[in-house]
N, C-alpha and C positions, 0 to 999 in steps of 0.2 A: 016319508023322508024326502027332502029336496035333493035333487041330483046336482052335484057340483059341476060348474062349467069346466070343460076340458081346457088344457093349457093353450091349445090353439084358439079357443073362443076367448080366453082371458087376454091373450096377446092381441087378437084382432080388435078387441074393445078398447085397448089402451090408446089414448090420444096421441102419445108419442109414436106409436107404430103407424097410426094413420098419417101423421106428419112425415114420418120416414118414407112412406110410400109416395107421398107427393115430392119429397126430396129426391127420390130415385128417378122420378120423371125429369126433374131438372138436370140430374147427372147425365141422363141419356141425351138430353138436348145439348149439353155442353160437350159430350163425347162426339156428337154429330158435328157441332161447330168446329171442334178440333180436327176432325177428319177432313173437313173441307178446307180449313186453313192450311193443313199439311199438303193437301192436293194443290192449292194455289202456290205454295212455296216451291213445290217440286216441278210444276208445269212450266215448261219453257214457252214464253209468250212469243208468238209469231204474228205477223200482220196478214193473217188469213181469216176467212169467216169462221172456219172450224175452231181456230184458236180463240177468236173473239167470243164466240158463243160458249165455248167450254169455260173460259175464264169468267164470263158473266154468270154462267150457271153456278159455278163454284162459289162465286162471290155472293150470289143470291142465297144459296143454301147456307153459307156461313153466317151472314147477317140475320137471316130468319131464325136459324137454330139458336144462335147466341141471344137474340132479342126475346125469344119466347119466354125466358125466365123472368123478364122484366115487364112483361105486358099482362094486363088483366086477362084471365082465362076462364072466368066464370066462378060461381060460388064454390067455396071449399078448395080452391086451387092456391098454391103458394105463389106469391109474386115477390120477387127480390127487390130490394131498394139498393141503389148503388152505394149509399153510405154504409149499409150493412156489410157489403162485400169488400169495398175498397177503402173504407174508413176515410181518413184525411189525406190519403196518398193522391196528390193532385195529378200526377202524370198518368196514373192508371185510370182515374176518373175522367180525364180528358180523352184518353183512348176509348174508354167505354162510350162516352158521348159521341165520339166520331163514328164508332160502329153503329150506334143507335140512329144517328143522323142518316146514314146510308140505308139502314134497315127501314126507316120510316119513308125515305124517298122511294125505295123500291116497292114497299108493301102498301103503304097508305095512299100514295099518289099514283100507283100503278105505272111507274115509269118502266118501260119495257127493257131498256138497255142503258146502263150508266157508262158504258165504255165508249160508245160512239155518239157523236153529235154532228148534225148537219149544220155546217157553218156558212153555206152559200151555194151558188151554182156558177159554173163557168159556162159562158155562152160562146158558141162558135157557129159560123155559117157553113152549111153543107152545100154540095152541088145541087142545083135546082132551087136555091134560095131558102130551104128549110133551116130553122134554127135548131141547134143541138144544145140541150141543157144537160150538163154533167154535174151532179151533186158533188160538193166538196165535203168530205167527211173528216172529222178530227177524232183521233183515238186518244183516250185518256184512261189511265188506271186510277180510280178514285182512292183505293186503299193501297197506296204504294208500300213497298218494302214490308211484305206480309209478316215476316219474322218478328217485326217489332211488336206484334200483338200477342206474342207468346207470354209475356209477363201478365197480361190481363187474364189469360186462361189459366196460367199457373196459380194466380191468386184466387181465381174462382174455384179451382180444384181444391185448394187448401181450405177455403171457406166451407165448401160442401162436405169435405172430409171431417172438418171440426164439428160441423152441425150434425152430421151423421153420428159421430162419436158421442156427442152430447145427448142426442135423443136415445141412443142405445143405452147409455149409462143411466138415464132417468127411467127408462122402461125396465132395465135390469133391477133397479132399486125397488120399483113398484111390484114386480113379479117375484122378487126374492131369489132370482137366478141370473147369472151372467148371460147376456145375449150377445152373440157375435154374428158377423156376416162374413161370407167368403170374400177374400181379397186376392185377386189373381194378378198376374203380370200385366204391365202396360201393353196394349196392342202395338204391334210393330209400327203402324202408321202414326201413332201418337208419341213416339219416342224418336230415337236417332236412326230408326230403320232396322235395328237388330232385335227389338222386343225387349222384354224384361223391364225392371224398374228403372226410373230415371235417376 
């Protein structure tokens, strides 16, 4: 007599469950992106090296985490297409492209810092005839007004939620039982600071 596979084995063999596991990786990346976006929105920028490096680090983490879902990550990994997520919504697609532009500048071209640019040197004479060169640095925040990227992440959240529901519904139909996943409150850093659902 052949032993029937356990429910756990049946579930793990379902294509939809494998796709769901990949989707959960994307969700984790987008949660990471939201965390760093919220940090950028809350951090008061000051013209100090600490503030510059903190802002640049948060920016780097945000664009890398966000972009991870749209970059090829090896065989069997889910890669999102902007049209899947944003459809024909031109403004969201434009913001997505802006984020990816900065992601590619920082990651592909290894630009160490997008916030500061050396724009020249000021030259002066010192006692004894030595020349003193003082670099002139320009500060710039490439992704200004961070809150304007909230709609991109909200649309991404909705897309991922809808895709999760679709996969769970298809897997439930195949297995003959309703499959659900835990759904907890929004973390405090991803909402208005009070926690709970948005």
